[in-house]
ZAMARGU-4260 file (C-alpha; in steps of 0.2 Angstrom, whole numbers, plus 5000, padded with zeros to 4 digits):
<rodrens>
0) 5095/4852/5281 | 5094/4864/5295 | 5080/4876/5295 | 5091/4890/5301 | 5101/4890/5285
5) 5087/4892/5274 | 5082/4908/5266 | 5070/4919/5275 | 5058/4921/5260 | 5055/4904/5260
10) 5038/4901/5271 | 5038/4882/5271 | 5052/4873/5278 | 5056/4855/5284 | 5045/4843/5273
15) 5050/4846/5254 | 5033/4838/5249 | 5024/4853/5255 | 5035/4864/5244 | 5033/4854/5229
20) 5013/4855/5233 | 5014/4873/5236 | 5023/4873/5219 | 5009/4865/5209 | 4993/4875/5218
25) 5003/4892/5213 | 5006/4888/5195 | 4989/4878/5194 | 4980/4895/5200 | 4990/4908/5190
30) 4985/4898/5175 | 4967/4897/5181 | 4968/4916/5185 | 4975/4919/5167 | 4960/4907/5160
35) 4948/4918/5170 | 4955/4933/5165 | 4955/4929/5145 | 4936/4924/5148 | 4932/4939/5155
40) 4940/4950/5142 | 4933/4940/5128 | 4915/4943/5135 | 4919/4961/5137 | 4924/4963/5119
45) 4907/4963/5111 | 4899/4974/5126 | 4913/4987/5122 | 4909/4985/5104 | 4890/4989/5107
50) 4894/5004/5116 | 4904/5009/5102 | 4920/5010/5112 | 4931/5001/5099 | 4948/5005/5106
55) 4943/4997/5123 | 4938/4982/5113 | 4953/4980/5103 | 4963/4983/5119 | 4953/4969/5128
60) 4955/4958/5113 | 4973/4960/5112 | 4975/4958/5131 | 4966/4941/5130 | 4980/4934/5119
65) 4993/4937/5131 | 4986/4937/5148 | 4987/4919/5150 | 5006/4917/5146 | 5008/4934/5156
70) 5000/4925/5173 | 5009/4908/5171 | 5027/4918/5169 | 5024/4926/5186 | 5016/4911/5193
75) 5032/4902/5189 | 5042/4914/5197 | 5032/4914/5213 | 5031/4896/5213 | 5049/4892/5213
80) 5052/4905/5227 | 5046/4892/5238 | 5059/4878/5234 | 5076/4878/5240 | 5087/4877/5224
85) 5105/4871/5225 | 5117/4885/5222 | 5123/4877/5207 | 5106/4877/5198 | 5099/4892/5209
90) 5106/4906/5194 | 5101/4896/5180 | 5082/4894/5185 | 5081/4910/5190 | 5089/4919/5175
95) 5076/4907/5165 | 5061/4912/5174 | 5066/4931/5172 | 5066/4928/5153 | 5051/4920/5154
100) 5044/4937/5163 | 5053/4949/5151 | 5045/4939/5136 | 5027/4937/5143 | 5027/4957/5146
105) 5035/4961/5130 | 5021/4949/5122 | 5008/4959/5130 | 5015/4974/5125 | 5018/4969/5108
110) 5000/4964/5106 | 4993/4982/5113 | 5001/4989/5098 | 4985/4985/5089 | 4977/5000/5099
115) 4988/5012/5092 | 4985/5006/5074 | 4967/5007/5075 | 4967/5024/5085 | 4978/5031/5070
120) 4966/5023/5057 | 4951/5031/5066 | 4960/5048/5068 | 4966/5050/5049 | 4947/5048/5044
125) 4944/5066/5052 | 4945/5078/5039 | 4954/5090/5052 | 4968/5078/5055 | 4983/5079/5045
130) 4988/5063/5045 | 4996/5053/5030 | 4988/5036/5029 | 5006/5031/5022 | 5013/5033/5039
135) 4999/5023/5050 | 5006/5005/5047 | 5024/5012/5048 | 5021/5019/5065 | 5014/5002/5073
140) 5028/4992/5064 | 5041/5005/5071 | 5034/5003/5088 | 5034/4982/5086 | 5051/4983/5081
145) 5057/4995/5096 | 5047/4982/5109 | 5057/4967/5100 | 5074/4976/5101 | 5070/4979/5120
150) 5066/4964/5125 | 5081/4957/5117 | 5092/4969/5125 | 5083/4966/5142 | 5086/4947/5139
155) 5103/4951/5134 | 5106/4960/5150 | 5100/4946/5161 | 5109/4931/5153 | 5126/4941/5153
160) 5122/4952/5169 | 5132/4968/5161 | 5125/4984/5160 | 5115/4990/5144 | 5128/5003/5139
165) 5142/4988/5139 | 5130/4977/5128 | 5126/4992/5116 | 5144/4995/5114 | 5147/4977/5108
170) 5131/4978/5097 | 5141/4993/5089 | 5156/4984/5085 | 5146/4968/5078 | 5134/4982/5069
175) 5146/4987/5056 | 5149/4970/5050 | 5130/4967/5050 | 5127/4983/5040 | 5140/4978/5027
180) 5130/4961/5026 | 5114/4969/5025 | 5116/4985/5012 | 5102/4981/5002 | 5089/4982/5018
185) 5099/4998/5023 | 5097/5005/5005 | 5078/5000/5007 | 5076/5008/5022 | 5083/5026/5017
190) 5073/5024/5002 | 5056/5022/5013 | 5061/5038/5021 | 5064/5047/5004 | 5047/5041/4999
195) 5039/5049/5015 | 5049/5063/5013 | 5045/5067/4994 | 5026/5059/4995 | 5024/5054/4977
200) 5010/5043/4981 | 4998/5040/4994 | 4991/5022/4999 | 4974/5020/4989 | 4981/5030/4973
205) 4983/5023/4957 | 5000/5025/4949 | 5008/5021/4934 | 5026/5011/4938 | 5036/5008/4922
210) 5020/5005/4912 | 5012/4994/4927 | 4996/5002/4932 | 4990/4998/4951 | 4984/5004/4966
215) 4996/5006/4982 | 4989/4995/4996 | 5004/4997/5008 | 5019/5006/5012 | 5031/4997/5022
220) 5049/5000/5029 | 5058/4990/5016 | 5045/4986/5002 | 5030/4995/4996 | 5014/4984/4989
225) 5005/4988/4973 | 4989/4979/4967 | 4989/4981/4948 | 4973/4983/4938 | 4975/4963/4932
230) 4974/4958/4951 | 4993/4954/4954 | 5001/4959/4969 | 5017/4969/4965 | 5031/4970/4978
235) 5045/4984/4974 | 5059/4987/4986 | 5058/5005/4992 | 5076/5008/4988 | 5074/5005/4968
240) 5056/5013/4969 | 5064/5029/4976 | 5075/5029/4958 | 5060/5026/4948 | 5049/5039/4938
245) 5032/5036/4945 | 5015/5043/4936 | 5004/5047/4950 | 4986/5045/4942 | 4976/5047/4957
250) 4983/5066/4958 | 4979/5072/4941 | 4966/5085/4940 | 4958/5080/4924 | 4959/5066/4910
255) 4963/5074/4892 | 4958/5065/4877 | 4966/5068/4860 | 4961/5060/4845 | 4958/5061/4825
260) 4943/5062/4814 | 4947/5059/4798 | 4936/5062/4782 | 4938/5058/4763 | 4948/5068/4752
265) 4934/5072/4741 | 4923/5081/4753 | 4920/5098/4748 | 4926/5112/4758 | 4909/5118/4765
270) 4907/5100/4771 | 4924/5101/4779 | 4920/5117/4789 | 4903/5109/4792 | 4913/5095/4801
275) 4923/5106/4812 | 4908/5115/4816 | 4898/5099/4822 | 4913/5093/4832 | 4914/5110/4841
280) 4894/5110/4845 | 4896/5092/4853 | 4908/5097/4863 | 4902/5115/4868 | 4900/5117/4885
285) 4901/5099/4887 | 4900/5087/4904 | 4916/5088/4915 | 4920/5105/4906 | 4932/5117/4915
290) 4927/5135/4907 | 4947/5139/4907 | 4949/5123/4897 | 4938/5122/4882 | 4939/5110/4869
295) 4947/5112/4854 | 4944/5107/4836 | 4957/5110/4821 | 4957/5105/4802 | 4975/5102/4805
300) 4983/5091/4792 | 4981/5082/4775 | 4985/5065/4776 | 4989/5054/4761 | 4971/5045/4760
305) 4961/5057/4771 | 4958/5075/4779 | 4963/5075/4795 | 4951/5085/4811 | 4962/5085/4827
310) 4950/5085/4843 | 4956/5090/4860 | 4944/5089/4876 | 4948/5090/4895 | 4936/5079/4907
315) 4933/5085/4926 | 4936/5077/4938 | 4947/5063/4933 | 4934/5050/4937 | 4939/5036/4924
320) 4922/5027/4922 | 4914/5044/4920 | 4926/5049/4907 | 4923/5033/4898 | 4903/5035/4897
325) 4906/5053/4890 | 4918/5046/4878 | 4906/5034/4872 | 4893/5048/4870 | 4906/5058/4861
330) 4909/5045/4849 | 4889/5041/4845 | 4887/5059/4842 | 4899/5061/4830 | 4895/5045/4819
335) 4876/5050/4821 | 4879/5068/4815 | 4892/5065/4801 | 4880/5051/4794 | 4865/5065/4794
340) 4874/5076/4785 | 4883/5066/4773 | 4900/5068/4778 | 4910/5051/4776 | 4923/5044/4787
345) 4940/5040/4777 | 4950/5023/4781 | 4967/5019/4770 | 4963/5015/4752 | 4972/5013/4736
350) 4966/5019/4718 | 4971/5007/4704 | 4971/5015/4687 | 4970/5001/4675 | 4976/5003/4656
355) 4961/5004/4643 | 4948/5011/4657 | 4938/5022/4647 | 4933/5033/4661 | 4952/5035/4665
360) 4963/5032/4650 | 4981/5027/4653 | 4991/5029/4638 | 5008/5034/4646 | 5010/5048/4634
365) 5010/5037/4619 | 4998/5050/4609 | 5009/5064/4611 | 5024/5054/4606 | 5014/5048/4590
370) 5011/5068/4587 | 5030/5072/4588 | 5035/5058/4577 | 5022/5063/4563
</rodrens>
């Protein structure tokens, strides 16, 4: 091949062996540089963490995962520029190399989104910052999706050699059919938007969802994950969740307890009054009481087998385990005080009167009938 016909960017002419040698050297050198940078970034991470520069440490770790691929892609592109490629393969080869570079850059940017996630999590811990912890994973996922979409669009432009506007128009036509096939996904996406707008709960809060108690661990674009109290992971589509009745236990201001204390029917009236006063004394200015919501005790009902005392009290703040400790103390005090005063607790009973019992004669009106006959 005549040297004059070769493109000007090719440095080496004449001997194709030298071109292949240069190709191998450039590829090897790019891989070597990539490994060197990866080694330096990995060694840099603990030093940055020691200086409490966590964001830079995360950035260096994320870069170390993609820097070798990035150098390799650019190295291939530079290396093949030294070869004289036949016209039939030149377009295919350089299109492939351009796609490889786009993927390498996209991978590098995709990994760097971890820095945004860590920054938002650290920023949300600041009390002065008004950032919903539910939005933090969504922001990261949205950026990652955007990066993937941009990489796909750029790859499509390289392969088709068409402007982005033409590609977007084609996607718009095909998007209608895709949207019809992905109705559930779209419904879940809009369900997540409704959850973010209404904010019925936040990550880390305890909720009751159709008689299932659990802590919200993650709110995604499509589903919400809830860790139930028995340890199971419950995954609920956001489209369904937006239409459910959600009891947010984590946002309650207090825990209310309503219970009955039953005493026997043969309890004298003065003992009934004493029982009511004992319950009021136990709950007077009790632990966790709000002055605007004092405990209430009433002699409210005459049951079939007992006298009923209704008790109400409210515990603040709504710490469940503190509430249970206080509840145990209340129960012990009621049991102890009632026993000291000789007030008997009632339980379901039946009294059977037997015929011939001298204490409770059961003549069924026989004596009255005999008197009338005489």
